[in-house]
NUVO-303575 format. One line per field, with one value per residue (C-alpha): residue in one letter; y, z, x. Coordinates in nm, 4 decimals, decimal comma. Layout:
// NUVO-303575
code	A|... $
Y	Y|... $
Z	Z|... $
X	X|... $
// end
This chain:
// NUVO-303575
code	M|L|K|F|K|T|L|S|Y|L|F|I|L|P|F|I|F|I|L|S|G|C|E|K|E|I|N|D|S|D|N|T|V|R|I|P|P|D|F|D|Y|S|L|T|K|D|I|D|I|T|V|K|V|D|H|E|N|D|G|K|Y|Y|Y|K|V|E|I|F|D|S|I|P|I|I|N|P|E|A|N|L|I|S|K|G|I|A|N|P|E|Q|D|Y|E|A|T|A|T|I|L|K|T|N|T|Y|I|Y|I|R|Q|T|Y|P|D|G|Q|S|V|T|K|K|A|E|T|S|E|D|K|I|L|V|N|F|E|E|T|S|V|K|S|I|T|K|S|S|S|N|V|Y|S|E|M|F|K|D|G|K|Y|S|S|W|L|S|T|N|N|S|Y|N|V|Y|T|Y|L|F|E|D|C|W|P|N|L|G|D|Y|D|M|N|D|L|V|M|D|I|Q|N|I|S|Y|S|K|N|T|K|N|Y|I|E|S|M|T|I|T|V|V|L|R|A|D|G|G|V|Y|K|L|A|G|A|I|Q|L|D|G|I|E|S|G|D|V|S|S|I|S|R|E|S|E|V|N|L|T|G|E|V|F|K|R|D|P|K|N|G|T|E|S|K|Q|K|H|A|V|I|P|L|F|D|E|A|H|A|A|L|G|A|S|S|Q|S|M|T|N|T|I|K|D|G|G|N|K|T|A|S|K|T|I|N|L|T|I|N|F|N|D|K|T|N|I|T|S|S|E|L|S|L|K|K|L|N|V|F|I|V|G|Y $
Y	6,0253|5,9124|6,1525|6,1484|6,3249|6,3708|6,4370|6,7328|6,9554|7,2225|7,5372|7,8253|8,1203|8,4890|8,4830|8,2326|8,1407|8,0415|7,6672|7,5620|7,3047|6,9595|6,8299|6,5051|6,1976|6,1534|5,7689|5,6811|5,3630|5,4867|5,8400|5,6858|5,9105|5,6997|5,9008|5,7322|5,6504|5,8311|6,1033|6,4177|6,7156|6,9688|7,2887|7,3587|7,2478|7,2824|7,3524|7,3282|7,6461|7,6964|8,0467|8,1642|8,5186|8,7265|8,9179|9,1997|9,3946|9,0687|8,8953|9,1069|9,1549|8,9305|9,0132|8,9792|8,7124|8,7741|8,4953|8,6725|8,5108|8,7732|9,0435|9,2904|9,5471|9,5917|9,4739|9,6087|9,3691|9,0558|8,8325|8,7277|8,3976|8,3351|8,5778|8,5217|8,6113|8,4758|8,5365|8,4017|8,1287|8,0752|7,9880|8,0494|7,7474|7,7298|7,4995|7,7594|7,6435|7,7916|7,7531|7,4365|7,6847|7,9087|7,8458|8,0819|8,2656|8,5711|8,5739|8,8932|8,9677|9,2978|9,4630|9,6584|9,9824|9,9342|9,8022|9,5087|9,2157|9,0300|8,6476|8,4093|8,0680|7,7591|7,5702|7,2404|7,0737|6,9949|7,2102|7,5096|7,6785|8,0338|8,1850|8,5285|8,4965|8,4540|8,8023|8,7786|8,7590|9,0772|9,2286|9,1981|9,2634|9,5642|9,8409|9,8723|9,9206|9,6060|9,4188|9,5853|9,4547|9,1407|9,0550|9,2216|9,1347|8,9630|9,1083|8,7693|8,9052|9,2457|9,0889|9,0091|9,4138|9,4307|9,1187|9,0131|8,6630|8,7013|8,3277|8,3299|8,2061|7,8404|7,7366|7,3717|7,1771|6,9330|6,6116|6,4871|6,1188|6,0203|5,7845|5,7592|5,9745|6,1259|6,3840|6,4695|6,8661|6,9121|7,1893|7,0650|7,2613|7,5740|7,7718|7,9382|7,9444|8,2191|8,5352|8,2543|8,4188|8,3791|8,5284|8,4032|8,4129|8,4749|8,1232|8,0923|7,9405|7,9872|8,1266|8,1871|8,1762|8,3533|8,2216|8,3810|8,1449|8,2105|7,9623|8,0578|7,7747|7,4898|7,2880|7,0107|6,9184|6,7184|6,8765|6,9656|7,0822|7,2202|7,2228|7,1680|6,9767|7,0570|6,7105|6,8392|6,9433|6,7891|6,9391|6,9958|7,2348|7,4959|7,7459|7,9198|7,9663|8,3290|8,4574|8,8108|8,5888|8,2770|8,0957|7,8534|7,6521|7,4918|7,1516|6,9791|6,7972|6,9603|6,9286|7,1759|7,1353|7,4400|7,4966|7,5817|7,5384|7,2431|6,9737|6,7302|6,4080|6,4183|6,4054|6,6179|7,0026|6,9846|7,3687|7,3769|7,5818|7,6056|7,2944|7,3598|7,5186|7,6318|7,7882|7,9557|8,0839|8,2468|8,0125|8,0503|7,6708|7,3376|7,3589|7,4112|7,7847|7,9997|7,7324|7,7872|8,0609|8,1029|7,8680|7,7820|7,9669|8,3380|8,4612|8,5977|8,4687|8,4166|8,5362|8,3324|8,5289|8,3204|8,3005|7,9340|8,0539|7,7992|7,6986|7,8514|7,4671|7,3906|7,4524|7,4642|7,4755|7,6415|7,2794|7,1588|7,4380|7,4017|7,3958|7,0533|7,0073|7,1672|6,8995|7,0638|6,8444|6,8650|6,6157|6,5001|6,4052 $
Z	18,9196|18,5484|18,3618|17,9432|17,6978|17,4470|17,0602|17,0118|16,6870|16,7895|16,4529|16,4738|16,3629|16,4109|16,4263|16,4925|16,3458|16,5543|16,4356|16,3442|16,6102|16,4767|16,6750|16,6035|16,5609|16,2228|16,1588|15,7713|15,7168|15,3446|15,4626|15,7249|15,7867|15,7894|15,9154|15,8840|16,2164|16,1234|15,9745|16,0971|16,1910|16,3152|16,1862|16,4096|16,5179|16,7413|16,6712|16,9453|16,8867|17,0140|17,0065|17,0200|17,0583|16,9271|17,2551|17,3206|17,6143|17,7185|17,7658|18,0685|17,9339|17,8426|17,5238|17,4674|17,2031|17,0466|16,7750|16,5457|16,2252|15,9853|15,9767|16,2909|16,1123|15,8577|15,9667|16,3401|16,3604|16,3573|16,6351|16,8769|16,8881|17,1600|17,4078|17,6128|17,6966|17,6263|17,6876|17,5870|17,8356|17,8053|17,4815|17,4512|17,4088|17,3423|17,2131|16,9430|16,7982|16,4499|16,1527|15,9281|15,6562|15,7957|15,5916|15,7709|16,1356|16,2306|16,4765|16,6693|16,9169|17,0913|17,1909|17,5428|17,3167|17,1452|16,8341|16,7242|16,4368|16,2659|16,1054|15,9185|15,9253|15,7672|16,0073|15,7852|16,0565|16,4099|16,5279|16,4770|16,5767|16,4986|16,5530|16,5854|16,6176|16,2384|16,1018|15,8032|15,9864|16,1989|15,9160|15,6740|15,9442|16,2067|15,9213|15,8360|15,4808|15,4780|15,5875|15,3837|15,0577|15,1799|15,2589|14,9564|14,6508|14,4815|14,5740|14,7120|15,0692|14,9812|14,9711|15,3899|15,4170|15,4335|15,6455|15,9894|16,0743|16,4139|16,4266|16,7919|16,8940|16,9393|16,8629|16,9878|16,9411|17,1110|17,0634|17,3994|17,2477|17,1634|17,1013|16,9647|16,6865|16,7358|16,5350|16,4960|16,4540|16,6680|16,8728|17,1588|17,3369|17,1507|17,3536|17,2664|17,4047|17,3496|17,4968|17,5910|17,7644|17,9954|18,2764|18,2917|18,5233|18,3851|18,3565|18,0851|18,2889|18,3495|18,6609|18,5718|18,2386|18,1776|17,8921|17,8112|17,7736|17,5708|17,6271|17,3294|17,2847|17,4318|17,1648|17,4114|17,6303|17,9064|18,1689|18,0403|18,2667|18,1015|18,1964|18,1050|18,2206|18,1524|18,0223|18,1460|18,4525|18,7988|19,0473|19,3094|19,0429|19,0599|19,4107|19,3211|19,0084|19,0284|18,8408|18,7055|18,8341|18,8965|18,6579|18,7683|18,9705|19,2250|19,3031|19,1786|18,9301|19,0362|19,3896|19,4113|19,5942|19,8850|19,8884|19,5041|19,3276|19,0510|19,0648|19,3886|19,3354|18,9843|18,9185|18,5519|18,6806|18,5948|18,6285|18,6425|18,3951|18,5048|18,6381|18,3851|18,0644|18,0862|18,4108|18,2966|17,9732|18,1897|18,0304|18,1516|18,0785|18,0021|17,6290|17,3273|17,3828|17,1302|16,8363|16,6626|16,4801|16,5417|16,8409|17,1531|17,4361|17,3404|17,5598|17,5580|17,5688|17,8764|17,9414|18,1955|18,2566|18,4774|18,5615|18,6755|18,8995|18,9181|19,2395|19,2527|19,2648|18,9468|18,6463|18,3681|18,0047|17,7035|17,5721|17,8819|17,8096|17,4530|17,2852|17,2679|17,6225|17,7493|17,7288|17,7132|17,8094|17,8707|18,1577|18,0263|18,3515 $
X	10,7546|10,8612|11,1423|11,1721|11,2899|11,0673|11,1378|11,2490|11,4349|11,6481|11,6488|11,8008|11,5908|11,5668|11,2454|10,9484|10,6181|10,3316|10,2835|9,9360|9,7819|9,6434|9,3327|9,3179|9,6056|9,7368|9,7561|9,7824|9,9525|10,0372|10,1930|10,4115|10,7398|10,9999|11,3914|11,7401|11,8521|12,1258|11,9862|12,1677|11,9164|12,1961|12,2535|12,5368|12,8869|13,1223|13,4808|13,7617|13,9739|14,3754|14,4833|14,8478|14,8653|15,1701|15,3285|15,5396|15,6928|15,8490|15,4987|15,4298|15,0321|14,7563|14,5934|14,2349|14,1018|13,7418|13,6157|13,3134|13,1059|13,1658|13,4328|13,4258|13,6534|13,4133|13,0697|12,9488|12,6922|12,9014|12,8427|13,0761|13,1024|13,3534|13,6127|13,8744|14,2145|14,5634|14,9324|15,2601|15,1902|14,8600|14,7164|14,3166|14,1052|13,7346|13,4814|13,2336|12,9057|12,8797|12,6258|12,7727|12,7196|13,0131|13,3452|13,5481|13,5519|13,7488|13,9740|14,0792|14,3352|14,3605|14,6904|14,7244|14,7687|14,4555|14,5310|14,3972|14,4723|14,2577|14,3027|14,0744|14,0277|13,8718|13,5823|13,6503|13,7828|13,6895|14,0022|14,1620|14,5245|14,5322|14,8784|14,9087|15,2987|15,3329|15,5094|15,3118|14,9465|15,0542|15,1638|14,8564|14,5748|14,7250|14,6036|14,2397|14,3304|14,5369|14,2830|14,0111|14,2227|14,2998|13,9170|13,8119|14,0554|13,8482|13,4907|13,3529|13,2679|13,1316|12,7458|12,8129|12,8474|12,4892|12,4093|12,3377|12,3808|12,2321|12,1928|12,2025|11,8277|11,7925|11,4114|11,3165|11,0280|10,8842|10,6679|10,5109|10,3923|10,7308|10,8512|10,4714|10,4846|10,1503|10,0617|10,3674|10,3419|10,6025|10,4451|10,3582|10,5906|10,7851|11,0726|11,3952|11,7095|11,8836|12,1570|12,4130|12,7367|12,9165|13,1706|13,5280|13,8277|14,1915|14,2342|13,9792|13,7690|13,4183|13,2727|12,9030|12,6714|12,3671|12,0709|11,7402|11,4815|11,1347|10,8576|10,6643|10,3702|10,2181|10,0460|9,9214|9,6658|9,9100|10,1020|10,4646|10,7453|11,0784|11,4358|11,8150|11,9996|12,4358|12,5762|12,9069|12,8492|12,7667|12,5233|12,7820|12,9488|12,6788|12,7409|12,3883|12,0912|11,9682|11,6768|11,4957|11,1308|11,0479|10,8154|10,5793|10,8184|10,5930|10,7697|10,5725|10,7567|11,1261|11,2517|11,4953|11,8441|11,7873|12,1639|12,2441|11,8884|11,9162|11,7096|11,7789|11,9252|12,0731|12,4386|12,4350|12,3199|11,9085|11,8067|11,4833|11,2735|10,8712|10,6708|10,3570|10,3569|10,0085|10,0267|10,3612|10,2438|9,9342|9,6708|9,3368|9,2972|9,4924|9,4647|9,6148|9,8070|9,9174|9,9448|9,6214|9,5021|9,1489|9,1066|9,2481|9,4180|9,6033|9,8977|10,2260|10,5349|10,7078|11,0782|11,2635|11,6303|11,9052|12,2133|12,3969|12,6955|12,9883|13,1920|13,5427|13,7419|13,5661|13,7729|13,4628|13,5561|13,3807|13,3818|13,1879|12,8848|12,8709|12,5390|12,5411|12,5903|12,2423|12,0362|11,6801|11,3809|11,0496|10,8696|10,4888|10,2601 $
// end
């Protein structure tokens, strides 16, 4: 069976609209879609962050490091982008995915006694070094009142107080005729990737990754299967995949390795999601589902919760599992 990656766009949304379905192809030569080959569709970017902690007690303890998109001491709903631990011998290193519109991130170090330090860093560069050993950083931010004074002295951050920047939902829209434009409605398959989280060991290597996938719509009549390839991870690096429940994994498209649950005979780890989208949604027929206001199939979205566990001997870093390394694709047949 031929596997191919169809054209998809990635949007970051707090919610998703039901898209209108098209019932015929558009082939108007006067309205040809021309997109520059170097056009950047991405709304996010990856930055590499290194954090050097300020330490006490001769470096006997680990220190908690958290990275947020807004000021956590002021905004309790600040999005946690990344977290881990560090000590004088081991810096915290991570690759974080942020919105391109985020000009700053906020890094918090928590001491063993519960006190914390927060520092602001610009995101204009792809690599960021945050050094909490600087005395000025600790004296400015270890007090709540000083943090407020420092961050808001010119008032330009005041509008953030009532804003919840919840952008950790990634919506993928697919055109199943690609490379032919077809009707180009980008609703042949619609699904979200959300609630991505990691479990790390004391060396900040990733032991497991949890993902929630929400299948929302199938606006085509072809059979479509879906999966995620981890471009930075080999199949043998995965020890197991646990799921709350299996959603239409029949083996018709994805033949799974009984040892770890990845697609068999693949170099990179492929995580099967479903073998046929209409059936996964519970649609009564293989027709457009959740895309036509007054027609087609209507079903509830289908949620797939899964945890990917990695072998103990693999030193997997967050850069190897960043958003850009999650290669979401569909198979048409």
